[in-house]
N, C-alpha and C positions, 0 to 999 in steps of 0.2 A: 363665353359670347361676348362680344363689345357691348359698350355702353351705350343703350338705345339712343335714337335720334329724338323721339317722340315718346315719352312715359307718361302714362295716366294711372293714377292710384286712387283707389276707393271714389271712384265719380259717382255723384249722385244727382238726379234731376227730377223735379217734382213739376207737376202738372196740379197746382190746388192740392188737395189732399192727395193724389196719386202719386206714388213713386215711380218714375217711368223707368229710371237709369238706378239700378240699386247696386251702388259699392262696387263698379267695376273696374278691374285693372288691364291694361292694355300696354304693350311696347311695340313699337315699330323699329325695327333694325334699317340703318340706312341701305339705302339700295336696295331693299327688297319691297314685294307684293306683299301688303297683310290684308286678310279679308275678313270682314264680318258680317255673318250671314244669320238667318233666321227668319221666320215668318211674319207676314205682316202685322204691325203692331208689338213687335217684341222689344222695340227700343233703338232700332238700330241708326234711323234717321235722327232720333233725339239726340243720342252720342256724337254723332258729328254737329248738328246743331251747337252743342255746347263746346264741342272742342274749337269753334269756330268765333265763338264769342257771340253767337248769334240769340241764343237764350242763357238764362241763368243757372249756374250750377247752384247746386244746394250744398253740395260738399264734394271734397276729392281735391286734388291737385293735380295741374298738367304742367310737364316740365319740356321743353323743346331745346333741344341742344342744350342742356343743363340749367336752362333759365326758367323760373318759374312765371308762366304764363297764364296763371288761373285767372286772376281779375282783369286782364287785359281787355280791351275794347274790342270790337271786331277789326276797324280798320287797322290796329297797330298789330295783330295777329297776320293781316294779310301782307303789310309789308316785312313783316319779320320772314315770310316764306312758306306761310301755312295757309293754302289757298284751296277754297271748296267749289266744286262744282255741284250746284244745287239740284234736287230731284227735279223734274221737270222741265230742267234746261233754262228758265228764267232769259232767256236771249230777248233782247230789248229790238222789238218785232217792228218799230217805225224808223230803225237806223240800218243803214246797208251793214253788208256782212264786216266790211273792212272797218266801218266804223264801230261797230261790236267790241272786233278785235284793238283797235287800238285804246278803246277805254279800258281793255283788260290790262294795259301798261300802265295806267296814269299813278300809280305809286311809285313807279321807278325814277330814279335819278342816274341813269346811266347813258343818257344822251340819244339823240336821235338815231346816229348810225347803229347803234345797238338794238334800238327797237324794231327800226328798218330789217335788221339780219334776223331777228327773231319773228317777225312776221313773214318771211320767205321759208324761214324753217318750219312754219307751221302749214304755209301754203303745201310744201313737200309732205309733210306729213297726210294732209287733207286736201288732195288736188281739187276736189269738188269744190271747195272755199275759194280757191282762186278763180274758179271759172265763173263764181257767183258774188264775187266781190262787190259789183256796185250794185248789187240787187238788195231789197229789202230783207232783211231777216226772217219778217214774218212769212215769206212768199216760200222761205225753205220747207223742206218736207222733214216730219220728224226726225229721222236719220242724221239729215243734214243738220238741223239744230242741233241736236245734240253733238255732233263734230265740232259745230262753232263754239258750244257752251265750253266743249275740253280744250280746244284752242284758244279761247276766250284767257282761260285759267292758266295756261302755259304764258301765254303773252307777259301775265305776271312775274313770272321766271320765280314759280314756286321751288321750295326744296322738298316740300312734302305737298303731293295732289291727293286731296280728299275727294273721291269721288261716292256720290249717291244714288244710287238705282240707274245707271249708264245703260242698262239694257231695257228699260222699262217703257213698254208702247212700241217696241221695235220689232220688225221682220227677222227671224233669225238670220238670214243672210246680212242685214245690216249688223246685229248682233256680232256674227262673227268678226265682220271689218273694225269693230271698235274695239274688241279685245285684242285682237292682233295688234292694232295700233298701240293699245295700252301696254303689250309685252314687248313692243319697239321701244316705247318712251322709258320705259323701267332699264331696258338692254342699256339706254344711254346715259343711266344712272339718277333718275328721277324715283324718289320713293314714294311709294303709291299705298293707301290705305283706301280700300275698296268696301262699300255696303251693298250689299245683294241680296234681290231675292232667288235671283238664278244660281241657285246653289252649286250644283255641276261646274257650271261655266267659270264661277267666280274660284271653285276649288281647283279647277285646273292650271290656272296661272298662279295661285299665290304660294308664297314661299311660306306663310305661316298663317293660320287661321284661327276665329274665334265663331264658338257657336252661340247666341243671344235668342234666350227664351224668357219671357217675363221680365225684362230689364236684367237678368243675370244673366254672366258666362256661366253655360254647363260645359263645354267642351272646348279644349282648344289643343293644337299639335300643327304638323307641317300641312300644306294641301293635300297632298299625296295621301298621308295618313286620314285625314277625315274624309276624303273622298271615297275612300275603301273601307270606312266605318259603318258596319250595318246599321248601326243605330240613326247616324245621320242618313243614309238610304232611305230607311223606311220612314223615317221623318219628313224628308225635304226631297227627295229624288223618285219617289215612287217604286223603290226598292222592295 
């Protein structure tokens, strides 16, 4: 297998005296969808926050395209191409849809024409956002806000997209739309690291998957392998 685009070794994250993430190793291959699944409270979101530089790491290393970014601040990590879509969407509700999208590109230095090109690209991916571009983000439905959060991250021109619970609180038909779009942008070459409680959906689209329990990786394999694993089915899919 080729050298991973993102390599996490021995990651430890503490909340006070509680070890929330315990010596985990994760690798993301370029152009693949990798998912981290597990129950609520397993440490999935904490892992993403640590990778994004939004919370401190107590141990371990993070290598991005061979470069050690373990101690980098969050803004530098984003500028390098590692971009997170936060749990809960975190759209700026008093700004318009277009203003939210334009803010997603604030770290870029490739000029107005390139940003405009990518704006049209995200409108192609999410036509509803084009229809609502002049309206306030706070007036969007939950599904539309999730689309906006993903589109805003794409405007940063990521090399790796970190997604934290994109299906949370959404109707099943909207979840299907979101996952279809993730498959589409991955097919265009974007590497994705997906954190999800909807284990079945996540494993269906994943090239590789990890199962996290109580801050530790307990299983890993291809998405198809874990989707068919009786232990995973019993624990997470009601099998």
